[in-house]
C-alpha positions as CSV (number, residue, x, y, z in Angstrom):
1,X,0.0,0.0,0.0
2,X,1.4,3.4,-1.0
3,X,1.3,6.2,1.5
4,X,-1.2,8.9,1.0
5,X,0.3,12.2,-0.2
6,X,-1.3,15.1,1.6
7,X,-0.9,18.9,1.3
8,X,-2.7,20.6,4.2
9,X,-3.3,24.4,4.4
10,X,-3.4,26.0,7.9
11,X,-5.1,29.4,7.6
12,X,-4.4,30.1,11.3
13,X,-6.4,33.2,12.5
14,X,-6.8,34.8,9.1
15,X,-9.7,35.6,6.7
16,X,-13.2,36.7,7.6
17,X,-16.2,34.7,6.5
18,X,-16.5,36.0,2.9
19,X,-12.7,36.1,2.3
20,X,-12.5,32.4,3.4
21,X,-15.4,31.4,1.0
22,X,-13.7,33.3,-1.9
23,X,-10.3,31.7,-1.4
24,X,-11.6,28.2,-0.9
25,X,-13.8,28.5,-4.0
26,X,-10.7,29.4,-6.0
27,X,-8.8,26.4,-4.5
28,X,-11.5,23.9,-5.2
29,X,-11.8,25.1,-8.9
30,X,-8.1,25.0,-9.4
31,X,-7.9,21.5,-7.9
32,X,-10.6,20.3,-10.3
33,X,-8.7,21.9,-13.2
34,X,-5.1,21.1,-12.4
35,X,-4.7,18.2,-10.1
36,X,-4.1,14.9,-11.9
37,X,-2.4,12.8,-9.1
38,X,-3.9,11.0,-6.1
39,X,-2.8,13.7,-3.6
40,X,-5.3,14.8,-0.9
41,X,-5.8,18.5,-0.3
42,X,-6.9,19.4,3.3
43,X,-7.8,23.0,4.2
44,X,-7.9,23.9,7.9
45,X,-9.7,27.3,8.3
46,X,-11.0,29.0,11.5
47,X,-14.1,27.4,13.0
48,X,-16.5,29.9,11.4
49,X,-15.7,28.6,7.9
50,X,-16.0,24.8,8.5
51,X,-19.6,24.1,7.5
52,X,-19.6,26.4,4.5
53,X,-16.3,25.1,3.1
54,X,-17.5,21.4,3.5
55,X,-20.5,22.3,1.3
56,X,-18.3,24.0,-1.3
57,X,-16.0,20.9,-1.4
58,X,-18.8,18.5,-2.1
59,X,-18.1,18.4,-5.8
60,X,-14.6,16.8,-5.3
61,X,-13.2,14.1,-3.2
62,X,-9.7,15.6,-3.6
63,X,-10.4,18.4,-1.2
64,X,-11.3,17.9,2.5
65,X,-11.7,20.3,5.4
66,X,-10.2,20.2,8.9
67,X,-10.3,22.3,12.1
68,X,-7.2,23.9,13.7
69,X,-8.0,22.6,17.1
70,X,-10.7,20.8,19.2
71,X,-11.3,20.7,23.0
72,X,-10.3,17.6,25.0
73,X,-13.8,17.3,26.7
74,X,-16.9,16.0,24.9
75,X,-19.1,18.8,26.1
76,X,-19.7,21.1,29.1
77,X,-19.1,24.5,30.7
78,X,-16.1,25.5,28.6
79,X,-17.1,28.9,27.3
80,X,-15.6,29.7,24.0
81,X,-14.4,26.2,23.2
82,X,-15.4,23.8,20.4
83,X,-15.6,20.0,20.8
84,X,-14.5,17.3,18.4
85,X,-18.1,16.2,18.0
86,X,-19.0,19.8,17.0
87,X,-16.2,19.8,14.4
88,X,-17.2,16.4,13.0
89,X,-20.9,17.6,12.8
90,X,-19.8,20.3,10.3
91,X,-18.6,17.6,7.9
92,X,-14.9,18.3,8.6
93,X,-12.7,15.2,8.4
94,X,-9.4,16.3,10.0
95,X,-8.2,18.3,13.0
96,X,-4.7,19.8,13.6
97,X,-3.5,19.0,17.1
98,X,-0.4,20.2,18.9
99,X,0.6,22.9,16.6
100,X,3.6,24.7,18.0
101,X,1.5,27.9,18.4
102,X,-1.0,26.0,20.6
103,X,1.9,24.5,22.6
104,X,3.5,27.9,23.0
105,X,0.6,30.3,23.5
106,X,-1.9,28.0,25.2
107,X,0.5,25.8,27.1
108,X,-0.7,22.6,25.5
109,X,1.6,19.8,26.7
110,X,2.0,16.2,25.5
111,X,-0.3,14.8,28.1
112,X,-3.2,17.1,27.1
113,X,-2.6,16.4,23.5
114,X,-2.7,12.6,24.0
115,X,-6.2,13.1,25.4
116,X,-7.2,15.4,22.5
117,X,-6.0,12.8,20.0
118,X,-8.1,10.1,21.6
119,X,-11.2,12.3,21.7
120,X,-10.7,13.4,18.1
121,X,-10.4,9.8,17.0
122,X,-13.4,8.6,19.0
123,X,-15.4,11.3,17.1
124,X,-14.2,10.2,13.7
125,X,-11.7,12.9,13.1
126,X,-8.2,12.3,11.6
127,X,-5.6,14.1,13.7
128,X,-2.8,16.0,12.0
129,X,-0.5,15.7,15.0
130,X,2.3,18.3,15.1
131,X,5.7,17.8,16.6
132,X,9.0,19.7,16.4
133,X,11.9,21.4,18.2
134,X,12.7,25.0,19.0
135,X,15.8,26.8,17.9
136,X,17.4,26.3,21.3
137,X,16.7,22.5,21.2
138,X,18.0,22.3,17.6
139,X,21.2,24.2,18.5
140,X,21.7,22.0,21.7
141,X,21.3,18.9,19.4
142,X,18.4,17.7,21.6
143,X,16.0,17.5,18.7
144,X,15.8,13.7,18.5
145,X,15.0,13.4,22.2
146,X,12.4,16.2,22.0
147,X,10.6,14.5,19.0
148,X,10.8,11.0,20.6
149,X,9.2,12.4,23.8
150,X,6.5,14.2,21.9
151,X,5.6,11.0,20.0
152,X,5.8,8.7,23.0
153,X,3.7,10.9,25.3
154,X,1.4,12.3,22.6
155,X,0.3,9.5,20.3
156,X,2.2,6.3,21.1
157,X,-0.4,5.3,23.7
158,X,-2.9,4.8,20.9
159,X,-3.8,1.4,19.6
160,X,-2.4,0.3,16.2
161,X,-5.9,0.7,14.7
162,X,-6.2,4.2,16.2
163,X,-2.7,5.3,15.2
164,X,-3.4,4.2,11.6
165,X,-5.8,7.2,11.3
166,X,-3.1,9.7,12.5
167,X,-1.0,12.0,10.2
168,X,2.2,13.3,11.7
169,X,3.4,16.8,10.9
170,X,7.0,17.7,11.6
171,X,7.4,21.4,12.1
172,X,10.8,22.7,13.1
173,X,9.6,25.6,15.2
174,X,12.6,27.7,14.3
175,X,11.4,27.5,10.6
176,X,7.8,28.6,11.1
177,X,7.0,32.0,9.7
178,X,10.7,33.0,10.0
179,X,11.5,32.4,6.3
180,X,14.2,29.9,7.6
181,X,13.6,26.4,6.2
182,X,15.2,23.2,7.3
183,X,17.3,21.9,4.4
184,X,15.8,19.0,2.5
185,X,18.5,16.8,4.1
186,X,17.6,18.1,7.7
187,X,13.9,17.5,7.1
188,X,14.5,14.0,5.6
189,X,16.7,13.1,8.6
190,X,13.9,13.9,11.0
191,X,11.2,12.3,8.9
192,X,13.2,9.1,8.7
193,X,13.8,9.2,12.5
194,X,10.0,9.6,13.1
195,X,9.2,6.7,10.8
196,X,11.8,4.6,12.6
197,X,10.2,5.5,16.0
198,X,6.8,4.5,14.7
199,X,8.2,1.1,13.5
200,X,9.8,0.5,16.9
201,X,6.6,1.4,18.7
202,X,4.1,-0.4,16.4
203,X,5.6,-2.3,13.4
204,X,7.2,-1.6,10.0
205,X,4.0,-1.9,8.1
206,X,2.3,0.8,10.2
207,X,5.4,3.0,9.8
208,X,5.4,2.5,6.1
209,X,1.8,3.5,5.8
210,X,1.9,6.6,8.1
211,X,1.8,9.9,6.2
212,X,4.4,12.4,7.6
213,X,4.2,16.0,6.5
214,X,6.8,18.7,6.6
215,X,5.6,22.1,8.0
216,X,8.1,24.9,8.2
217,X,8.1,27.7,5.7
218,X,7.3,25.4,2.8
219,X,6.6,27.3,-0.5
220,X,6.4,26.7,-4.2
221,X,10.2,27.1,-4.6
222,X,11.4,24.6,-2.0
223,X,8.4,22.2,-2.1
224,X,9.8,20.1,-5.1
225,X,13.1,19.3,-3.3
226,X,11.4,18.7,0.1
227,X,8.7,16.4,-1.4
228,X,11.2,14.5,-3.4
229,X,12.7,13.1,-0.1
230,X,11.9,9.5,0.7
231,X,10.1,10.0,3.9
232,X,8.3,13.4,3.3
233,X,4.8,12.7,2.2
234,X,3.5,16.3,1.8
235,X,3.3,19.5,3.7
236,X,1.4,21.5,6.4
237,X,1.4,24.9,4.8
238,X,0.9,28.2,6.6
239,X,1.4,31.5,4.8
240,X,1.5,30.1,1.3
241,X,-2.0,28.5,1.9
242,X,-3.5,31.9,2.0
243,X,-2.7,32.5,-1.7
244,X,-4.5,30.1,-4.0
245,X,-1.8,30.1,-6.7
246,X,1.0,29.5,-4.3
247,X,-0.9,26.7,-2.5
248,X,-1.9,25.0,-5.8
249,X,1.7,25.1,-7.1
250,X,2.7,23.3,-3.9
251,X,-0.1,20.7,-4.4
252,X,0.9,20.2,-8.0
253,X,4.4,19.0,-7.1
254,X,2.7,15.5,-6.7
255,X,1.0,15.6,-10.1
């Protein structure tokens, strides 16, 4: 079985309701016109867009919609929060968990994220589970230990069946929105390490089938070299996903 190639766009806290509809309509039409491969496109907008974008995507199975977060509880007195069940009810299929911004600004740790992953899966969502090291950790050469711990405490408690629904996204935190990018060799080294850890924790077959995305200032210029690496199966795209042409040029690398 060949691994699924995925290019996911993370809009972060950008675009009002009408701007989001406009951009997504452009993306869907361009995918229909230009995408000839088997790659999956996933767009992760703010919560306000989810239901409407799912409706707009109905004409193509190549475009799916995901949320950028979901709460760890099923329901309750958590003003301002959105549950995995709510996300699923919009028709969304994916959810980003553990993005470095959530870890940094909202103090989400591995233990919390392991609960979020379980809850997302039990509600039929596929987690795009983010891991990665800071600049200090990279310079101190602690990055293998950091990533191993994030995997072990975050998702390796899942059953084999559950884990088979998880997409891993490696985001070197020092390369997000900074314009710095890990070299293709640096990225491949970490992706291969992640796949090896998955094989050690589950088995080689599970490891071979797990989609691992690169997320760290990926753009149309560097995507071909990054995506050509043996263990890089696509990207989690930030800034470039807000421009339909840039985003599609990244998706087209897999044509």
